[in-house]
C-alpha positions as CSV (number, residue, x, y, z in Angstrom):
1,M,95.8,151.6,143.6
2,M,97.9,152.8,140.6
3,S,97.1,155.7,138.5
4,G,93.4,155.8,139.6
5,M,92.9,152.1,138.5
6,T,92.4,149.3,140.9
7,V,94.7,146.4,140.0
8,P,93.7,142.9,141.7
9,E,96.3,141.7,144.1
10,V,98.3,138.7,142.7
11,T,100.1,136.3,144.9
12,V,102.9,134.4,143.4
13,D,104.4,131.2,144.9
14,R,108.2,131.0,143.9
15,S,108.5,127.4,145.3
16,N,105.6,126.3,143.0
17,P,106.8,124.6,139.8
18,V,104.0,126.4,137.9
19,P,105.8,129.3,135.9
20,L,105.3,132.7,137.4
21,Y,103.8,134.2,134.4
22,F,101.1,131.7,134.2
23,Q,100.4,132.1,137.9
24,V,99.8,135.7,137.3
25,A,97.8,135.1,134.1
26,Q,95.5,132.6,135.9
27,Q,94.6,135.1,138.8
28,L,94.1,138.1,136.3
29,E,92.0,135.8,134.3
30,Q,89.9,134.8,137.3
31,A,89.4,138.7,137.9
32,I,88.3,139.3,134.6
33,Q,85.9,136.3,134.6
34,S,84.3,137.4,138.0
35,G,83.9,140.9,136.9
36,A,86.5,142.3,139.3
37,L,88.2,143.7,136.1
38,A,85.3,144.9,133.9
39,V,85.1,144.8,130.1
40,G,86.7,148.1,128.9
41,E,88.8,148.6,131.9
42,R,92.5,149.4,131.2
43,L,95.5,148.0,132.8
44,E,98.6,149.8,134.0
45,N,101.6,149.2,131.5
46,E,103.6,146.2,132.0
47,I,106.5,147.9,133.6
48,L,104.4,149.3,136.4
49,L,102.6,146.0,136.9
50,A,105.8,144.2,137.0
51,D,107.1,146.4,139.8
52,H,103.7,146.2,141.7
53,Y,103.8,142.6,141.7
54,G,107.6,142.1,142.3
55,L,108.1,140.4,138.9
56,S,110.6,140.8,136.1
57,R,109.2,142.6,133.0
58,P,109.6,139.6,130.7
59,T,107.4,137.6,133.2
60,M,104.8,140.3,133.3
61,R,104.9,140.7,129.6
62,S,104.4,136.9,129.2
63,A,101.5,136.8,131.4
64,I,99.8,139.7,129.5
65,G,100.6,138.1,126.2
66,H,98.9,134.8,127.4
67,L,95.8,136.7,128.1
68,V,95.9,138.5,124.9
69,D,96.3,135.3,123.0
70,K,93.1,134.1,124.8
71,G,91.2,137.0,123.7
72,L,90.7,138.4,127.3
73,L,92.8,141.5,126.9
74,V,93.9,143.6,123.8
75,R,96.8,145.9,123.3
76,Q,96.0,149.1,121.5
77,R,98.4,151.8,120.5
78,G,97.7,155.0,122.4
79,V,95.1,153.2,124.6
80,G,97.1,150.6,126.5
81,T,96.0,147.0,127.5
82,Q,92.3,146.7,128.0
83,V,90.0,144.1,129.1
84,V,87.7,142.8,126.2
85,R,84.8,140.5,125.9
86,R,85.7,136.8,126.0
87,S,86.2,135.5,122.5
88,V,84.4,132.2,121.1
89,E,86.7,130.0,119.0
90,R,84.3,127.6,117.3
91,P,85.5,124.5,115.2
92,V,83.6,123.9,111.9
93,R,81.3,121.0,112.5
94,L,77.7,120.1,112.6
95,T,76.7,121.4,116.1
96,S,74.7,124.1,117.5
97,L,76.2,127.3,118.9
98,Y,74.4,126.6,122.1
99,E,76.0,123.3,122.5
100,D,79.5,124.6,121.7
101,L,79.1,127.4,124.2
102,I,77.9,124.9,126.9
103,A,81.1,122.9,126.1
104,S,83.4,125.8,126.6
105,D,81.7,127.0,129.7
106,Q,80.5,130.2,128.4
107,A,77.1,130.1,130.1
108,P,74.8,130.7,127.1
109,T,71.5,132.4,127.3
110,T,68.8,133.0,124.7
111,Q,66.3,135.8,123.9
112,V,63.7,134.7,121.4
113,L,62.9,137.7,119.3
114,A,60.5,136.0,117.0
115,L,58.7,132.5,116.7
116,D,56.1,132.5,114.0
117,R,54.8,130.8,110.8
118,V,55.4,132.6,107.6
119,P,55.0,132.0,103.8
120,A,58.3,130.7,102.4
121,D,59.9,133.3,100.0
122,P,61.6,132.2,96.8
123,F,65.1,131.8,98.5
124,V,63.8,130.0,101.5
125,A,61.5,127.8,99.4
126,H,64.5,127.0,97.1
127,K,66.8,126.2,99.8
128,L,64.3,123.8,101.8
129,G,62.9,122.1,98.7
130,L,59.5,123.6,99.0
131,V,56.9,125.3,96.8
132,E,57.1,129.0,97.2
133,G,54.5,130.3,99.8
134,T,54.6,127.2,101.7
135,E,54.3,127.9,105.4
136,V,57.6,127.5,107.4
137,V,58.6,128.1,110.9
138,H,60.7,131.3,111.3
139,L,62.9,131.9,114.3
140,E,64.8,134.8,115.3
141,R,67.1,134.7,118.6
142,L,69.6,136.7,120.4
143,R,72.3,134.3,121.8
144,S,74.5,135.7,124.5
145,A,77.5,134.1,126.2
146,L,78.8,135.1,129.7
147,D,75.8,137.7,129.7
148,Q,77.5,139.4,126.6
149,P,75.4,139.5,123.2
150,L,77.4,137.4,120.6
151,A,75.1,136.4,117.8
152,V,71.8,137.0,116.1
153,L,70.3,133.6,114.8
154,R,67.6,133.6,112.0
155,N,66.3,130.2,111.0
156,W,63.8,128.8,108.7
157,L,62.4,125.2,109.1
158,P,59.6,123.1,107.8
159,V,56.5,123.1,109.9
160,A,56.6,119.3,110.2
161,V,60.0,119.6,111.8
162,A,59.5,122.6,114.1
163,G,55.9,123.3,114.3
164,D,55.6,122.5,118.0
165,F,58.6,124.3,119.4
166,T,57.7,126.9,122.1
167,V,59.5,130.1,123.2
168,E,60.4,128.3,126.4
169,D,61.8,125.4,124.5
170,L,64.1,127.7,122.5
171,E,65.2,129.7,125.7
172,E,66.1,126.4,127.5
173,Q,67.8,124.3,124.7
174,G,69.8,124.5,121.5
175,L,68.0,124.1,118.2
176,Y,69.7,120.8,117.2
177,S,69.0,119.4,120.7
178,L,65.3,120.1,120.1
179,L,65.4,118.7,116.7
180,R,67.2,115.4,118.0
181,A,64.4,115.2,120.7
182,T,61.8,115.2,118.3
183,G,63.3,112.7,116.0
184,T,65.2,114.7,113.6
185,V,68.8,113.7,113.3
186,M,71.1,115.9,111.5
187,R,73.4,114.3,109.0
188,D,75.4,117.1,107.3
189,A,75.3,120.7,106.0
190,T,76.7,123.1,103.7
191,Q,77.9,126.4,105.1
192,R,79.1,129.7,103.7
193,I,81.0,132.2,106.0
194,G,81.3,135.9,105.0
195,A,81.4,139.2,106.7
196,I,79.1,142.3,106.5
197,A,78.9,145.9,108.2
198,A,76.3,145.8,111.0
199,G,73.0,147.5,110.1
200,T,71.0,149.6,112.7
201,A,69.1,146.5,114.0
202,D,71.7,144.0,114.3
203,A,74.1,146.9,115.7
204,K,71.6,147.6,118.6
205,L,70.9,144.0,119.3
206,L,74.8,143.1,119.6
207,A,75.6,146.5,121.5
208,L,77.9,147.5,118.8
209,R,78.3,150.7,116.7
210,K,76.5,150.7,113.3
211,G,78.8,149.5,110.7
212,A,80.8,147.3,112.9
213,P,82.2,144.2,111.1
214,L,80.2,141.1,111.6
215,L,80.9,137.5,110.7
216,T,78.1,136.0,108.7
217,V,77.2,132.3,108.4
218,L,74.6,130.8,105.9
219,R,74.0,127.1,106.7
220,L,71.7,124.6,105.1
221,A,71.3,121.4,107.2
222,Y,70.1,118.0,106.1
223,S,68.5,115.2,108.1
224,A,69.9,111.6,108.0
225,K,67.0,111.0,105.5
226,G,68.6,113.6,103.2
227,R,66.0,116.3,103.5
228,A,66.9,119.9,104.0
229,V,65.5,120.6,107.5
230,E,67.1,123.9,108.6
231,L,68.1,127.1,106.9
232,G,70.1,129.4,109.1
233,A,71.3,132.9,108.4
234,H,73.3,134.2,111.5
235,V,75.6,137.1,112.2
236,Y,78.2,137.2,114.9
237,D,80.2,140.0,116.7
238,S,83.5,139.5,114.9
239,S,85.4,140.8,117.9
240,R,84.3,137.8,120.0
241,Y,83.7,135.1,117.4
242,S,86.1,133.1,115.1
243,V,85.9,129.8,113.3
244,T,88.6,127.2,113.3
245,V,89.1,124.8,110.3
246,T,91.4,121.8,110.4
247,L,93.1,121.1,107.1
248,G,94.7,117.8,105.8
249,S,96.9,117.1,103.0
250,P,95.4,115.5,99.8
């Protein structure tokens, strides 16, 4: 027990070829993932931690730095080192968020907030190549990772593509997986990434303060036949979500 805070015991094996800092980082990461170190909990400063574990200060600094780089800890002036929600780093490619979370072992869950048929407004109709007022399927879902809310996903799809989807389908599978299962193969998409301050509704859903920065993604996806089949307007908790782009020389 250190200054009123419980610090998980860490065992280091000096005969192990794995660097000491990495042994410490792995065990602290396990404590964070298991909940033994909860989101928001503050760690003792690196000097006291080094003394507690019998390690050098540079070794402890490297262990903490490793977890900061992974998005599991954050250093804040005047606050110290604090456990934060695990960050999702997502490459830009034509996959669903659900599939990417599964691939990164982040245990996605989905709460369906809306599943209905609505007349397409001018914007939705234009994007999907439909006549204004044509009935479309409207989805709204709250996607969580490791039991923490991550994104609010709003989508519009032609009835011919998604008219038979159920709440249970959307809770148990990703949207693109459902589309593939019903014969719609996604070919490509255009995507615009931006930022916005959280409004009251999104802030409540994502357990954030009103005005917190959100990452926005507007995506229009096309089937292998060249038809626009999905319009998505998504918002993400920017403290837990980032986009990775690989650039090549011309």
